[in-house]
C-alpha positions in Angstrom: -2.8 18.2 7.3 0.8 18.5 8.2 2.5 15.6 9.8 3.6 15.8 13.4 7.2 16.0 14.3 9.1 12.9 13.1 10.4 10.8 15.9 14.0 9.8 16.1 14.6 6.4 14.6 15.6 4.9 17.9 12.4 6.2 19.5 10.0 4.3 17.0 9.4 0.7 16.1 8.4 1.6 12.6 9.5 4.4 10.1 6.2 4.3 8.2 2.7 2.9 8.6 0.2 2.6 5.8 -3.6 2.2 6.2 -5.3 0.9 3.1 -6.7 -2.1 1.1 -4.5 -5.0 -0.2 -5.4 -6.0 -3.7 -4.8 -9.0 -5.9 -4.0 -8.0 -9.5 -4.4 -10.5 -12.3 -2.2 -9.8 -15.4 -2.5 -11.7 -18.7 0.5 -9.8 -20.2 0.1 -8.6 -23.8 -2.7 -11.2 -24.4 -6.2 -9.6 -24.5 -8.5 -10.8 -21.5 -10.9 -12.4 -23.9 -8.2 -14.7 -25.4 -6.2 -15.3 -22.2 -5.9 -18.7 -20.6 -3.4 -17.8 -17.8 -2.7 -14.8 -15.6 0.3 -13.7 -13.5 -0.9 -12.9 -10.0 0.5 -9.8 -8.2 -0.2 -8.4 -4.7 -0.6 -4.7 -4.7 -2.5 -1.7 -3.3 -1.6 2.0 -3.4 -0.7 2.2 0.2 1.0 -1.3 0.4 3.1 -0.5 -2.6 4.6 2.6 -0.7 5.3 0.4 2.4 6.8 -2.5 0.4 9.1 -0.4 -1.6 10.3 1.6 1.3 11.1 -1.7 3.1 12.7 -3.5 0.2 14.5 -0.7 -1.6 15.5 1.6 1.3 15.6 -0.7 4.3 12.9 1.1 6.2 10.8 -0.6 8.9 7.3 -0.4 7.6 3.8 -1.6 8.4 0.3 -1.8 7.1 -3.0 -1.9 8.9 -5.6 -3.5 6.6 -8.3 -6.0 6.3 -7.5 -9.6 5.7 -9.8 -12.6 4.8 -9.0 -16.0 6.0 -9.1 -18.0 2.8 -6.6 -19.2 0.4 -6.2 -16.0 -1.6 -5.7 -14.3 1.8 -2.9 -16.6 2.6 -1.2 -15.8 -0.8 -1.4 -12.1 0.0 -0.1 -12.5 3.5 2.9 -14.5 2.1 3.8 -11.5 -0.2 3.4 -9.1 2.7 6.0 -11.2 4.6 8.3 -11.4 1.6 8.3 -7.7 1.2 9.3 -7.3 4.9 6.2 -5.2 5.8 4.8 -5.8 9.4 1.1 -6.5 9.1 -1.7 -5.4 11.4 -4.8 -7.3 10.2 -8.4 -7.0 11.0 -9.5 -10.5 10.1 -12.7 -11.6 8.4 -14.0 -15.1 7.9 -15.0 -16.1 4.3 -18.6 -17.8 4.1 -17.4 -19.9 1.1 -19.9 -18.2 -1.3 -20.4 -14.4 -0.9 -17.3 -13.3 1.0 -16.2 -10.9 2.2 -13.4 -10.9 -0.4 -10.1 -9.3 -1.0 -10.2 -6.8 -3.9 -9.4 -7.9 -7.4 -8.0 -5.8 -10.2 -7.6 -7.1 -13.8 -5.0 -5.3 -15.9 -3.2 -6.2 -19.1 -0.2 -4.5 -20.7 -1.8 -3.6 -24.1 0.1 -4.1 -27.3 0.9 -1.8 -30.1 -2.2 0.4 -30.8 -4.3 -1.6 -28.3 -4.5 0.3 -25.0 -4.2 -1.6 -21.7 -7.5 -2.7 -20.1 -8.1 -2.2 -16.4 -11.1 -3.1 -14.4 -12.0 -4.0 -10.8 -14.0 -6.3 -8.8 -14.5 -4.8 -5.3 -17.9 -6.3 -4.5 -18.3 -7.2 -0.8 -14.7 -6.1 -0.2 -13.4 -6.8 3.3 -11.6 -3.4 3.5 -14.9 -1.6 3.0 -16.1 -3.2 6.2 -13.4 -1.5 8.3 -14.6 1.2 10.7 -12.9 3.4 13.3 -13.1 0.6 15.7 -11.2 -1.9 13.7 -7.9 -1.0 15.1 -6.6 0.2 18.4 -4.9 3.3 17.1 -3.5 4.4 20.5 -1.7 1.0 20.7 -0.9 1.0 17.1 0.9 4.4 17.3 2.1 4.2 20.8 5.8 3.9 20.0 5.8 4.8 16.3 5.7 5.0 13.4 7.6 8.0 12.5 5.2 8.9 9.7 1.9 7.5 8.4 0.0 7.3 5.2 -3.6 6.3 4.5 -6.1 6.2 1.7 -8.3 9.0 0.6 -11.9 8.9 1.5 -12.6 9.1 -2.2 -11.0 5.8 -3.0 -13.1 2.8 -3.9 -12.0 1.1 -0.5 -14.6 3.2 1.2 -17.1 3.3 -1.7 -19.5 0.7 -0.3 -19.5 2.2 3.3 -21.9 4.9 4.4 -20.7 8.5 4.2 -20.6 9.0 8.0 -18.8 5.8 8.6 -16.2 6.7 6.0 -15.6 10.1 7.6 -15.3 8.7 11.1 -12.8 6.0 9.8 -10.7 8.6 8.0 -10.7 11.2 10.9 -9.4 8.7 13.4 -5.9 8.2 11.9 -5.9 11.9 10.9 -6.0 13.0 14.5 -2.8 11.1 15.0 -1.0 13.0 12.1 -1.5 10.6 9.1 -1.0 11.8 5.6 -3.9 11.8 3.1 -3.8 11.4 -0.7 -5.2 14.1 -2.9 -8.8 13.3 -3.9 -8.0 13.3 -7.5 -5.4 10.7 -7.4 -5.0 7.6 -5.2 -1.8 6.6 -6.9 0.0 9.7 -5.3 -1.2 8.5 -1.9 1.4 9.1 0.9 3.7 10.8 -1.4 4.5 13.7 1.1 5.0 11.2 4.0 7.1 9.0 1.8 9.3 11.8 0.7 9.9 13.0 4.3 10.4 9.4 5.5 12.9 8.6 2.7 15.0 11.8 2.8 17.9 10.3 4.4 17.7 7.2 2.2 17.5 9.2 -1.2 20.4 11.2 0.0 22.6 8.3 0.9 21.6 6.2 -2.1 22.2 9.2 -4.4 25.7 9.5 -3.1 26.4 5.8 -3.5 25.1 5.9 -7.1 27.0 9.0 -8.0 30.3 7.4 -6.8 29.5 4.2 -8.8 28.7 6.2 -11.9 31.9 8.3 -11.6 34.0 5.1 -11.0 32.4 3.5 -14.1 33.0 6.5 -16.3 36.6 6.6 -15.2 37.1 2.9 -16.0 35.5 3.2 -19.4 37.4 6.4 -20.3 34.2 8.5 -20.7 
């Protein structure tokens, strides 16, 4: 579905809004999981990655509407969202200390030599799967922006544990307000069309800057 007309920058509070799950990624580096004793922790999510990089690399005003669990891992995720300059809109859930609900986990190493990387998920009782069309006040959320929006596809694992009708209702609500949807075959390409339109000015200005820098460097080096 085509995006609605982009608002002028001074008419909107945000340049881009994402709707999707936040994920904790645990990475043992090149060490196979069966031998690893330590892991690097990263905060990610297909939709959040777009918002975070638009904010940090291009100075865009971005936000994310998502589920958040009030427990220590949730606090770690919230800190990263703040660090990346993304404005959060959370639907909060309390953790029961045993079963959840939980923030999604993905385990991925980097592989080494002929050994391919390993990637697997734990999205059991995931908080984002509990979101429904009533989790956010979309009229209030989009009242004065953002200029463009992106959301997850109904086929992603975020909605995998929800009933089909609930998933469709949740997806139709932001779609009626002009949000972008990812192709069903690839959640990693989520929001690409929206990001491309939102960043058009940024790519152009940065490209001119990099071109000038490259030209200056070549002149100084005599190339």
